[in-house]
N, C-alpha and C positions, 0 to 999 in steps of 0.2 A: 448382497451387492458387493462385488469384488472391487476394492479401491486400488488403484495403481499409482506408484510414485516412480518417476524417472529422473535421473540425473546425468548431466553432460559435463565433461571437462573440455574447456576451450573458450575461444572468443564468442561472445553472444552473437555478434554480427554474422558469424559463420555457422554456429550451431543452430541458430533459429531457422536457418534455411532447411533444416531437416524436418521441421514441424509442418503439418498440413495447413492449408488455408482455412480460416474460419473455424478453428478448432478449440480456442481458449475462451473460457467464460470470464475470467478475472485475471488481470495482471497486477501483482503487488510487488514493488521493488524499490531499492534504494541504491542507485548506481554511485560509484565513487564521485565525490564532489571535486571541483576544479582544484588541481594542485595539492590535494590532500591525500594522505596515506600513500606517499610516493614509494614506501618500502615495500608495499604489497601490490598495489595496482599501477605503479609507475607514474601516476599523476598526469593530469591533462591541464594545459594552460587555459585560463579563462577565455582568452581570445580564440582558442581552438576547440572549446567545449561543444558548442553547437554543431560545428562541422563533424566532430567525433560522434556525437549522439544521434544525429539524424538518420544515418544508415541503419541504426539499431531500431529507432522508433518506426522506421519504414517497414521493417520485418514484423515488428509488434502489431502494426496496423493490419498487416496481411494475415497474421495468424489469429487475431482476435475475432470472435463472432460479432456480427452487427449488433447483437443484444448485449454485448460484453462491456466491461469497464477496465480502464487502465488507471491505477493509483501510483503516482510517482512521488516518492519521498526525496526532496531535494532541497538544498539550502545554499545560497550564495555565500562566498567568502568576503572578507573585508581586507582590503590592501591599502595600507597607508592611510587609514581613517575613512576610506570611501568604499561603499559596497559595490561589488561587481554587478554587472547587469545581465550576466549570461543566462540566468533563469528566465527573466522577462524576454530575452531575445529567443530562447529556445521555445517558449510558449508560442510566440508569433510565427516561428518557422514551422513548428509542428501543425499549427492551424493551416498553413499553406500546403502541407502534406496531405491534408484531409481530416485531421483530428478536430473534434469539437471540445473546447475547453469549458466543461459544463459546471465545475464547482472547485472550491479550494477549501480544504480542511486544514485545521491548525493542530499540531501535536504540541501541547504544553507539557514540558518536562517538569513535572511537579517536584522532583527531587534535585533540580539544578542547584548547584551551589554558587554563591555570589561571586562577582568579578567586576574589576573596574579598569578601564583604560583612560587615556587622557580626554577622549572625546565620546566615549560610549560605555555602556554597561554590558554585562554578559547576556547573550541571547538565551532564553529558556524555552524556545519553540522552534519548530521546523514545519515547513510546508508539506502538505499532501495534496498534490494537484490531481484532479479527476479529469480524465479525457475519455471521450466516447467516439464511436463511429457514427452513431445515429442518435437523434434526440429521444427515441423510444428505446430504452435499455432496461434490462431486468433490474429491479430494485425492490427489496423486501423490507420496507421501513418498519413494519411491526416487530421484526426480529431484533431490533436494537432499541426498543422503547425503554424508558427509564421510569423509576418511581416519580410521581408528581413533584415531590419536593416540598420544603417548608413554605415556599412562596404562595402556594395555593391556600394555606391556612388563613392568611390575612387577606390576599387579593381577592378570593372568592367568597369571603365571609359576607360582605355587604355590597351587593352588585347595584350599580346605578342603572337607570333606564337604558342608557346608551350601551352598557355592558351586555344587556340582554338581546341586543340586535347587532347587525354588522355595523361596527363603529368605523367609519372611513377615516383615513388619515386627513389631518387638518391641512396638510401641505399640498393636497391635491394630487398625490402620487398614484391613486387608485387602489392602494393597499388598504386593507381593513381587517378587523378581527371581531369575533363574537365570543367574548369571555365566558358566557354561559355554556358554551359547548364543552367546557372542561369540568363542569359540575359533576360530582359523583364518579369521577374517573380516578382510577388508581395509577394509571401509567400515562406518560406523555412522550412525544417525540423529542429526541435530543437536539441540541444545536450542532454546529460544525467545529466545535473545539473539543478535542480529546485530551483529558487530563491523565496522563500515564507517566510512571517512572521509567527511567532508563535502566538497562540491564547489561551493560557492556562487560563488566568485570568477571562474569561467571561463564562466558560463552567462548572464550579464546578468540575473540574477533574485536577489532578496534571500533566497529560501528554497528553492532547488533542492536536491533530494536526489540522492544518487549513483545512477548507473545500476544498480549492483549491488542496490539496494533493490527497485525494481519487478521486476527480473530474477528475484530469488529467489522472490518471490510468484507471478510468472507461471509459473515452473517448477513451483511447489508446487500450484497450483490450476487450471492450464489445460493443454491440449494444442494442438498445431498446428491452426489453423483456428478456434479459439475467439475470442471477442470481449472486449476489455479496454476499460473506460471510466475516464477521469479527468475528472470534472466541474469540477476546478480545475487545468487542465493546466499553468499557469505557463510554464515554458520548454520544455515538451513532452517531458520525459524519458521518461515512461511510454509515450508514443506511439512514439517513436523505438525504444525497447527492444522493444516489442511487435512492431513490424514486422520488426525483425531477427530475432526469434524465431519468425516465421511466424504471428503472431496479427493478427487484425483489431483495429482500435482506433478509439475515439471520444474527442475531447477537446473541452472547453468552457472558455472563459475570458471574463471580463467586461472585461478590460483590453485595449484595442486594441493597445497596443505589444507585449504578450505574444503576442496572436493573430497579429500581423503577423510577429513574430520566428519563431513556430512554422511559419507558412505558408512563410516563406523556407527554413527548414530542410527542410520536407518536399519542397519543389520542388527543392532542391539534391540531396536524396538520391533524387529521382525515384520517390516513392511513388505508388501509385494511390489515388485518392480518389473517394468516392461522387459521383455527379452528381444533384443534386436539382432540376435544372431552372434553377438560378441561374447567374450568370456564372461561367465556368470559365477556367482557364488551362492550356495545354498544356505538358508537360514535353518535354525533348529527345527522348523516345522516342514522343511523341505521346499519352501518357496524360494524363488530366485531373485537376486539383485543384479541388474544389468551394470556391467563395468564398461564405461566408454573411454 
């Protein structure tokens, strides 16, 4: 199977228009947060953030397959001791666009160092919002299963009678569980909190996320040969991981320095890139990298 990686230099709102309708299986990205990293991305005021992002999310909705998933890594800022509301406002406006807000994952930065302000402590987490076009989307839960863990040694040792049947919630919520279903199992499904360390210092980018982050979602929502998009590719982590996992990938960034950095990484790893008729560079194996 020939895996293709394509990179674009320019504004995501414009470059996304070059992509076909319903062509992307998974979008994983972390756009610039409001008023942050002004030296590279210019900064967007919190009051203008939703207005700025909606034309981009409109294009993402168009290019994503009905069976696809959009994972948005985003975090509100704190101004004068109060959290901004632009993330919540963005969720509501994206729902009006046609997106379904189906899940929220939490990235716990397990190597976050301490901090203190007059009215708060340091955040050691970020949101990963899941959006879909349809309630029926591709999801390969078995691909991200984890070892049962120490909890099973004590919890499953002496089961009560209610543990052996569906034990309905005492508050009448309709939810229940059958603990005995987990007997003799080595693997279990994970929860929605990802405990991963940050990796900013060694990627020449101020907001690079760890490779394990896109890797986890690529496992969960795609299979080999699917196409992954990062419209704010930054240091190219999503693209490099997608190629390693046998997925096609597309990346976009407006910053020439980041685009050039990713181009060099891709050339070094000898990835195959789409030829759109523009200037191309040959790798050592003779395969070509499209330069846009």
